[in-house]
VOLUM-388661 format. One line per 8 residues: number of its first residue (from 1); for each residue x, z negated, y of N, C-alpha, C, O, CB. Coordinates in steps of 0.02 Angstrom, whole numbers. Each point is the difference from the previous one (the first is absolute). Glycine has a CB too. Example, Ala and Ser with C-alpha at 12.3 -4.5 7.8 and 13.67 -1.06 7.14 Angstrom:
BEGIN
1) 660,-390,-284,-45,0,59,45,0,60,52,-33,-1,-147,-29,-58 | 77,98,112,42,-3,59,-39,-37,55,25,-8,55,34,116,-87;
# end
This chain:
BEGIN
1) 7307,-5353,8706,-36,48,-41,42,63,-6,38,18,45,-150,-66,-8 | 104,80,-93,38,60,-16,-47,57,-18,-57,-10,-21,154,-61,-18 | -72,131,48,-36,60,-23,51,51,-23,58,-2,20,-155,-20,59 | 74,67,-120,45,51,-27,-34,68,3,-59,7,-18,114,-92,-57 | -18,134,98,-24,70,2,51,41,-39,60,-1,16,-119,-14,99 | 37,50,-166,45,41,-41,-23,72,-1,-60,15,0,87,-115,-71 | 22,145,71,-14,71,-1,34,32,-60,60,-9,-11,-71,12,138 | -28,33,-167,27,33,-59,42,60,21,-22,42,39,-77,-79,-108;
9) 161,39,43,47,54,17,22,40,-61,47,40,4,-9,-110,92 | -73,61,-151,17,35,-61,-28,71,-1,-28,24,49,32,-133,-109 | 5,141,2,-21,70,-7,-56,10,-50,-13,56,-22,128,-24,51 | -148,-85,-47,-55,6,-48,-54,45,27,-22,-9,57,47,-106,-102 | -47,163,5,-51,48,23,-69,-32,6,-44,25,35,110,66,-87 | -75,-148,18,-64,-36,5,11,-64,41,-20,-54,-21,-19,101,-91 | 70,-38,169,20,-58,41,-59,-43,22,6,-61,2,91,128,35 | -153,-37,-19,-57,-39,23,-23,-49,-55,-17,-57,15,-18,152,60;
17) 33,-71,-136,-20,-42,-56,51,-56,-13,-18,-58,-11,-42,156,-40 | 125,-80,54,53,-49,-9,-2,-54,53,6,-59,-15,65,148,-38 | -78,-68,116,-3,-47,56,-59,-48,-9,6,-60,12,48,146,64 | -111,-59,-96,-59,-42,-11,12,-51,-55,-20,-58,6,-53,154,31 | 105,-75,-92,15,-46,-55,47,-56,23,-10,-58,-19,-4,153,-63 | 64,-78,122,46,-51,26,-39,-49,43,9,-61,-6,87,142,4 | -140,-57,46,-39,-43,43,-42,-49,-41,-3,-59,15,0,149,72 | -29,-64,-139,-41,-43,-43,42,-52,-36,-20,-58,-4,-61,153,-11;
25) 138,-74,-12,43,-46,-38,28,-55,46,1,-58,-19,27,151,-61 | -3,-73,139,29,-49,45,-52,-49,28,17,-57,16,71,141,14 | -150,-62,-24,-53,-43,24,-15,-58,-47,-31,-49,19,-17,147,40 | 69,-91,-122,-13,-53,-49,50,-58,4,-11,-52,-29,-37,139,-45 | 103,-78,111,49,-53,7,-29,-58,41,-32,10,52,126,75,-60 | -82,-145,-16,-24,-59,36,34,-4,68,61,4,5,-82,-65,-114 | -19,55,162,28,-4,67,0,66,37,15,2,60,54,-95,-99 | -85,147,4,-3,65,33,-73,15,17,-45,-11,-40,148,53,-22;
33) -114,-17,123,-67,21,17,-15,66,-35,41,26,-37,-33,-84,148 | -67,83,-98,-20,64,-29,40,56,33,-2,9,60,-115,-52,-83 | 155,80,-17,38,56,27,-47,57,15,-37,23,-44,139,-57,-20 | -100,57,126,-41,57,19,43,63,-5,59,-1,14,-130,-71,64 | 40,126,-99,34,64,-3,-13,36,66,-57,8,22,46,-1,-150 | 66,14,160,-5,34,65,25,71,-11,58,12,-16,-41,-120,83 | -62,155,-59,18,70,-12,15,10,-73,-33,-28,-44,78,38,160 | 5,31,-130,18,16,-69,59,-41,-25,5,-15,-60,-48,131,79;
41) 89,-135,26,64,-28,-22,10,-73,19,49,-30,-23,-4,142,33 | -88,-142,29,14,-67,26,-47,-53,-27,-59,12,-13,102,42,115 | -16,-115,-110,-39,-59,-18,20,-57,46,57,-3,24,-68,41,-145 | -37,-84,133,15,-55,46,-44,-59,-14,-58,7,-18,93,75,105 | -6,-143,-80,-39,-61,-10,35,-58,36,60,2,12,-104,40,-123 | 5,-94,126,31,-62,24,16,-42,-61,-32,5,-52,-32,-1,163 | 114,-47,-104,25,-41,-55,7,-71,25,22,-12,56,38,111,-109 | -78,-147,10,-3,-70,23,62,-41,-15,3,-58,21,-123,66,-36;
49) 169,19,-21,59,-41,-15,63,42,-2,-2,59,-16,-70,-137,-48 | 130,47,79,63,36,-5,16,20,-72,31,52,-12,10,-114,113 | -61,21,-148,11,14,-71,-35,65,-21,31,43,-31,-20,-167,9 | -74,129,40,-38,61,-17,27,60,38,3,55,-28,-104,-125,6 | 121,61,84,30,55,38,60,28,-37,7,61,-8,-46,-113,116 | 83,7,-132,59,23,-38,-19,33,-65,30,50,-20,36,-142,72 | -115,64,-87,-21,30,-63,-27,71,9,14,44,-40,-41,-159,-2 | -11,125,96,-27,67,13,57,48,17,2,56,-25,-110,-106,66;
57) 154,28,2,57,43,18,41,17,-62,21,57,-9,-17,-109,124 | 9,2,-158,39,12,-61,-34,51,-45,33,44,-28,11,-161,35 | -110,112,-14,-37,48,-42,7,71,28,9,48,-37,-91,-138,5 | 77,96,98,5,66,32,72,27,-4,10,60,-10,-105,-91,86 | 144,-12,-66,70,21,-6,16,22,-71,36,49,-11,-4,-127,105 | -58,40,-143,13,17,-70,-31,68,-17,29,38,-40,-27,-160,11 | -58,138,59,-32,66,-12,44,55,29,1,56,-27,-116,-109,29 | 150,39,52,49,46,27,-23,53,49,41,35,28,14,-56,-131;
65) -119,29,113,-25,56,41,-37,-23,62,-42,37,26,34,30,-130 | 21,-126,128,-38,-27,56,45,-20,58,54,-28,-10,-140,-12,-71 | 63,54,142,29,-27,61,-45,-57,21,-61,5,-7,114,107,43 | -25,-167,-11,-38,-61,9,11,-28,71,56,-3,24,-47,-21,-147 | -64,4,154,2,-36,64,-31,-69,-9,-54,-6,-29,49,115,93 | 38,-160,-38,-26,-68,-3,-12,-24,71,43,7,43,18,-31,-152 | -120,-3,121,-17,-30,64,-7,-75,-8,-26,-24,-50,-32,129,87 | 82,-142,14,-3,-73,-3,-26,-27,67,22,21,53,75,-24,-135;
73) -145,-43,77,-22,-38,59,19,-72,-12,-30,-34,-41,-66,114,66 | 147,-106,12,20,-70,-10,-54,-48,26,-32,13,51,153,22,-41 | -129,-90,-46,-46,-53,21,36,-66,-2,56,-5,-26,-156,69,-17 | 70,-116,71,32,-65,5,19,-27,-69,57,-23,-9,-121,0,113 | 19,25,-151,14,-28,-67,5,54,-54,3,-16,-59,-61,-89,94 | 58,168,-15,5,55,-48,-66,21,-30,-1,44,-44,113,-85,20 | -167,11,46,-66,19,-27,-45,25,56,9,-17,58,3,-68,-151 | -60,125,74,-49,28,47,-68,-6,-32,-7,4,-61,92,77,111;
81) -135,-89,-9,-69,-1,-24,-16,69,-29,-3,49,37,-32,-137,50 | 26,91,-153,-10,64,-34,-66,33,18,-12,59,-16,81,-102,-76 | -113,7,126,-63,31,20,5,33,68,-48,31,23,-12,-117,-90 | 117,82,101,9,29,65,17,74,-6,58,19,-6,-19,-130,51 | -90,153,-44,8,72,-10,44,32,52,36,48,-15,-148,-47,-37 | 110,-26,114,40,29,54,75,-7,-16,39,47,11,-130,-72,72 | 111,-34,-107,71,-11,-16,20,41,-62,55,28,-2,-62,-144,51 | -38,121,-98,15,40,-59,11,73,20,47,32,-23,-116,-110,-49;
89) 26,105,115,9,69,23,63,8,41,33,52,-3,-157,-38,3 | 141,-65,39,61,3,41,63,3,-45,45,40,13,-104,-104,79 | 62,22,-143,59,-1,-43,4,65,-41,55,23,-15,-60,-149,9 | -52,154,-13,0,65,-34,29,54,45,39,43,-22,-139,-78,-46 | 80,34,132,25,50,47,76,-8,9,36,50,5,-147,-49,55 | 134,-63,-58,72,-12,7,38,29,-60,53,29,8,-76,-134,59 | -5,96,-127,33,29,-60,1,76,4,49,31,-21,-87,-131,-47 | -15,130,93,-3,73,7,51,23,52,33,52,-9,-155,-52,-23;
97) 129,-38,87,49,17,52,72,-5,-26,43,37,24,-124,-77,63 | 93,-5,-134,67,-8,-28,21,61,-41,59,15,-6,-76,-139,4 | -32,159,-27,14,56,-44,1,65,39,-52,24,23,-2,-85,-119 | 112,89,104,6,63,38,-30,58,-40,1,-1,-62,103,-42,118 | -131,93,-22,-30,57,-36,50,37,-46,-21,29,-50,-56,-17,146 | 141,-14,-79,50,35,-40,37,-46,-48,51,20,-28,-38,60,122 | -37,-140,-105,34,-48,-44,8,28,-70,-45,32,-27,-2,-127,94 | 106,84,-95,15,26,-67,-16,-52,-53,-5,-60,14,95,132,34;
105) -100,-48,-110,-13,-43,-56,56,-52,-7,59,16,8,-122,76,-67 | 44,-153,44,48,-54,-9,17,-38,63,36,-50,-3,9,116,-88 | -70,-44,149,15,-36,61,-53,-54,12,-58,8,-16,114,94,65 | -33,-158,-21,-45,-55,18,16,-18,72,56,-20,16,-64,-24,-136 | -40,52,164,8,-17,70,-47,-57,17,-56,-5,-26,89,123,55 | -11,-162,15,-38,-60,17,-9,-5,75,46,15,38,0,-73,-140 | -105,38,123,-14,-14,70,-33,-68,5,-48,-14,-36,37,138,64 | 36,-165,17,-26,-68,9,-31,-3,70,32,16,49,55,-67,-127;
113) -150,30,81,-36,-4,64,37,-46,48,24,-54,-19,-134,76,-40 | 113,-1,122,30,-42,52,76,2,3,30,-41,35,-128,-31,-47 | 129,118,-24,73,6,2,19,70,21,-40,46,0,52,-134,-90 | 52,95,108,26,66,17,3,44,-62,3,-26,-56,63,-23,152 | -65,113,-86,3,47,-57,64,-8,-41,0,13,-60,-70,66,126 | 125,-100,-34,63,-7,-36,12,-73,-23,56,-24,-2,-9,120,70 | -101,-129,-85,2,-70,-20,44,-11,-62,-6,36,-49,-109,-49,97 | 158,-38,-44,46,-15,-55,-37,-22,-63,18,20,-55,67,-53,138;
121) -138,-7,-76,-39,-21,-58,-29,60,-37,5,4,-62,-33,-111,120 | -1,153,-22,-29,60,-30,54,41,-35,-10,25,-56,-80,-23,143 | 148,5,-55,55,37,-30,23,-33,-65,13,34,-49,23,4,164 | -31,-105,-115,24,-35,-60,-48,9,-59,22,7,-57,34,-91,132 | -121,82,-61,-49,11,-54,7,71,-28,2,10,-60,-81,-92,114 | 84,131,-10,10,70,-21,64,7,-41,1,35,-51,-64,5,153 | 116,-73,-79,65,5,-35,-5,-30,-70,27,28,-48,33,-34,159 | -94,-51,-118,-8,-31,-66,-35,47,-48,20,8,-57,-24,-122,110;
129) -49,146,-29,-37,47,-43,40,64,-14,-7,30,-53,-100,-76,99 | 149,66,0,44,58,-12,47,-15,-58,11,43,-43,-18,-9,165 | 35,-93,-122,46,-20,-54,-37,-5,-67,25,23,-51,46,-85,134 | -130,32,-82,-40,-5,-61,-18,70,-25,4,14,-60,-51,-125,97 | 27,154,8,-18,69,-18,57,37,-33,-10,40,-46,-70,-39,140 | 141,-15,-71,59,32,-30,9,-22,-73,15,40,-43,40,-35,156 | -66,-70,-125,4,-26,-69,-54,32,-43,14,22,-56,33,-131,99 | -108,112,-18,-56,28,-38,10,75,-16,-19,23,-53,-56,-107,106;
137) 105,120,-6,7,73,-10,51,17,-54,-2,56,-26,-28,-41,145 | 74,-60,-136,52,12,-50,-22,-22,-70,38,7,-48,48,-21,137 | -145,-12,-95,-22,-31,-63,-24,52,-50,-35,48,17,3,-149,48 | 51,91,-128,-23,43,-55,-70,-21,-23,-25,-52,22,145,70,-59 | -150,21,-5,-66,-17,-28,4,-66,-38,-44,-43,6,14,165,-14 | 84,-131,-31,8,-62,-38,7,-59,47,-27,-54,-12,82,117,-80 | -18,-53,146,8,-53,50,-65,-18,34,-14,-58,14,130,96,5 | -157,12,-6,-66,-12,30,-45,-40,-46,-35,-46,21,46,152,44;
145) -9,-88,-130,-40,-37,-49,22,-73,-3,-41,-46,2,25,151,-69 | 82,-116,64,27,-68,-6,-17,-42,61,-23,-57,-6,115,102,-65 | -81,-18,130,-12,-39,61,-75,-11,11,-19,-53,26,123,100,24 | -145,1,-69,-73,-9,8,-24,-59,-43,-43,-39,22,29,162,1 | 40,-129,-83,-21,-55,-44,23,-68,28,-39,-48,-1,45,126,-97 | 55,-81,122,26,-63,28,-37,-17,64,-17,-58,13,130,79,-64 | -126,30,93,-37,-12,62,-71,-25,-13,-28,-36,40,97,125,15 | -98,-68,-112,-68,-21,-17,-4,-72,-24,-54,-27,-9,29,145,-21;
153) 84,-150,21,0,-71,-18,28,-16,-69,7,-58,-17,-104,49,88 | 115,60,-109,30,-12,-66,73,-21,9,34,23,46,-111,61,-100 | 101,-129,10,72,-15,1,36,55,-39,-32,44,-29,10,-171,39 | 89,124,-11,38,53,-32,-15,6,-75,-4,56,-26,94,-73,110 | -98,-39,-118,-16,1,-72,-67,35,-12,-5,44,-44,70,-150,27 | -115,87,55,-67,30,-8,1,74,16,-31,41,-35,-21,-151,65 | 88,128,24,4,71,19,37,40,-53,-19,57,-16,18,-90,137 | 53,4,-150,37,34,-53,-44,12,-61,1,54,-29,105,-107,70;
161) -146,2,-59,-46,8,-57,-51,55,15,-17,40,-44,32,-162,15 | -41,122,90,-49,51,20,28,71,-8,-36,46,-20,-15,-129,101 | 115,91,-65,32,66,-5,30,13,-68,21,56,-15,2,-63,136 | -21,-44,-164,28,9,-67,76,6,1,29,36,-41,-135,18,8 | 138,-89,80,74,2,4,26,-72,-2,-38,-48,5,35,156,62 | 69,-114,-73,31,-67,-2,3,-29,71,-7,35,50,75,-2,-152 | -58,-99,104,6,-34,65,61,27,37,-1,8,61,-55,-112,-107 | 110,117,9,61,27,31,-13,69,30,23,15,55,47,-81,-137;
169) -106,108,46,-17,67,26,-44,-6,63,8,39,47,0,10,-164 | -54,-97,115,-43,-12,59,42,-21,60,-10,25,56,-85,-57,-132 | 141,-13,64,44,-24,54,40,58,29,9,5,60,-3,-118,-115 | 19,156,11,39,58,23,-43,49,40,22,27,51,51,-39,-151 | -135,21,79,-46,45,37,-13,-28,70,1,36,50,-54,1,-158 | 40,-103,111,-14,-30,65,61,4,46,-7,13,60,-75,-91,-115 | 141,67,27,60,4,40,11,71,26,15,10,59,35,-104,-125 | -58,143,22,9,70,20,-53,22,51,13,43,42,37,-19,-154;
177) -109,-55,108,-55,17,46,6,-34,68,-39,14,45,-33,2,-145 | 121,-60,107,9,-35,65,-52,-53,12,-20,-12,57,70,115,-13 | -73,-136,-98,-52,-51,6,18,-56,47,-42,-22,40,8,50,-155 | 96,-53,112,21,-55,44,-3,21,73,-22,-37,43,96,-8,-134 | -50,106,105,-1,25,69,-72,8,24,-16,-16,57,126,75,-76 | -154,-33,-25,-70,8,19,-32,-68,15,-34,-7,51,27,110,-122 | 19,-151,27,-30,-67,9,23,-32,65,-40,-29,38,35,16,-162 | 71,17,138,27,-29,61,-27,36,62,-18,-32,49,122,-2,-111;
185) -107,100,58,-26,39,56,-73,-13,13,-22,-5,58,106,92,-84 | -123,-94,-28,-71,-15,7,-11,-67,34,-41,-6,45,18,74,-148 | 61,-119,82,-8,-66,31,21,2,73,-32,-32,42,53,-22,-153 | 32,90,127,22,8,69,-55,33,42,-16,-23,55,136,31,-93 | -150,45,11,-53,35,36,-60,-45,11,-29,0,54,68,108,-103 | -59,-147,-2,-56,-47,8,16,-49,56,-43,-12,43,14,23,-165 | 89,-40,122,19,-49,51,-2,31,70,-26,-30,47,97,-29,-131 | -44,120,91,2,33,65,-71,17,25,-15,-9,59,128,56,-88;
193) -156,-23,-16,-68,17,19,-39,-63,19,-39,0,48,42,100,-124 | 9,-154,40,-33,-64,16,22,-24,69,-42,-22,39,35,-7,-162 | 72,32,138,25,-21,65,-29,43,56,-17,-25,54,123,-15,-109 | -112,105,43,-27,46,50,-72,-15,16,-24,15,55,103,71,-93 | -115,-116,-10,-71,-16,9,-13,-64,38,-57,-19,11,36,79,-114 | 74,-95,122,-7,-64,37,30,6,69,52,31,10,-49,-95,-118 | -37,33,156,27,-1,69,52,-54,6,28,-9,54,-135,52,-10;
# end
């Protein structure tokens, strides 16, 4: 089982409203529990799949103003009884413990139950997201539009039509946006998070 705790580190003057909107939007993702708002800047939820965990982290990294903590409780087959409130609260606490009070925007820290704090698996997951975050931070508005369309399931031709550009221009936008690096990094992160969830 996985959980995620994120803290808003941006400068928006209406941060409480922004944080609440993020919590509501992320709660709609399949596999994400209800994101609770903690205080003014923090949101937290348990998550039922490595895929959804990565999708939530990617959304927060793309926004650019969030520090993120991921908590993991490994199980024999990677699944947990979702009705077990004690385990859900435990994994949420682990995600909160992973997130240091002084964490900066764009950082992703991971803590895995039953392991040492300097766990290699946790470090590898954090490193994968650091690399993905670097790609996302260099992206232009056009690159964000192009990658968002492809990530939503459109092929390059469909995405190009949606944007009113040629297939060649779409291909160039995706290349400049680091789409291949993002895709590879995302798959790596999913694999690492899935492995961390199994004993």
